C-alpha positions in Angstrom: 46.8 10.1 -78.2 49.2 10.7 -75.6 49.3 14.4 -74.7 52.6 15.9 -73.2 53.7 18.1 -69.7 53.8 21.3 -71.7 51.0 20.9 -73.8 48.5 19.8 -71.1 49.8 22.2 -69.2 49.0 25.2 -71.9 45.6 23.3 -73.0 44.5 23.8 -69.1 45.8 27.8 -69.1 43.2 28.4 -72.1 40.4 26.2 -70.8 41.1 28.2 -67.3 40.9 31.6 -69.9 38.0 30.4 -71.8 36.1 30.0 -67.9 36.8 32.9 -66.6 35.5 34.6 -70.4 32.2 33.1 -70.1 31.4 35.4 -67.2 30.1 38.8 -68.3 32.5 41.9 -67.9 35.4 39.5 -67.3 38.9 40.2 -69.3 41.3 37.9 -69.6 45.4 38.5 -70.5 47.4 35.4 -71.0 51.3 35.5 -69.8 52.7 34.7 -73.4 56.1 33.8 -72.4 55.1 31.6 -69.3 58.2 33.3 -67.4 56.0 35.8 -65.4 54.6 35.1 -61.7 51.3 34.1 -63.2 49.6 32.4 -65.6 46.4 34.7 -66.6 45.2 38.1 -65.4 41.3 38.9 -65.0 39.7 41.7 -64.6 35.9 42.6 -63.7 35.2 45.6 -65.9 31.9 45.8 -63.4 33.9 45.9 -60.3 37.4 46.8 -61.0 38.8 44.0 -59.2 42.1 42.4 -60.8 42.8 38.5 -59.9 46.1 36.9 -60.6 45.9 33.2 -61.1 49.2 30.5 -61.7 46.9 27.5 -63.7 47.9 24.2 -62.7 47.0 20.3 -63.8 45.1 18.7 -60.8 47.3 15.5 -59.4 46.6 13.2 -57.5 48.9 10.6 -55.0 47.6 7.8 -52.9 48.1 9.0 -49.1 47.1 7.1 -46.2 44.6 4.9 -48.1 42.8 8.0 -50.1 43.7 10.2 -53.3 44.8 13.7 -52.5 45.7 16.2 -54.3 49.2 17.3 -54.7 49.6 21.0 -53.9 51.8 23.3 -55.3 53.8 26.1 -53.5 54.0 29.8 -54.5 57.3 31.1 -55.8 58.4 34.5 -53.6 57.5 37.1 -56.6 53.8 35.1 -56.5 53.4 35.2 -52.8 54.3 38.9 -52.6 51.2 39.8 -55.5 48.7 37.7 -53.9 48.9 35.3 -56.9 45.9 32.5 -56.8 46.4 28.9 -57.8 44.0 27.6 -59.6 43.7 23.7 -59.9 42.1 22.4 -63.6 40.5 18.8 -63.1 40.1 16.8 -66.2 37.8 13.7 -66.7 37.9 12.4 -70.4 39.4 15.3 -71.6 36.4 17.3 -70.3 37.4 20.1 -67.9 34.7 19.1 -64.7 36.1 21.3 -62.1 38.4 24.5 -61.1 39.1 24.8 -57.8 40.9 27.7 -56.5 43.3 28.7 -53.9 
């Protein structure tokens, strides 16, 4: 079964939210409209930190003989709010790696 680009993006946002919820004291809020500067807001109630994440699907292309990740850019409002980009990489439909920039 082929998953569409939009479904894959929503799925990866939910998988990232689950990953954050696995940690104690984390509260995750999701941008339901999809139009905000970030996809997830993660609040750690133990230390009071608030982190904003834009979730992207890890994609690669061949460059100079090596597979390299395609880096995504932040829009102006995401830069002003210090939104972090979270890349979700999948192998065989199981997420194995999340990297934050």
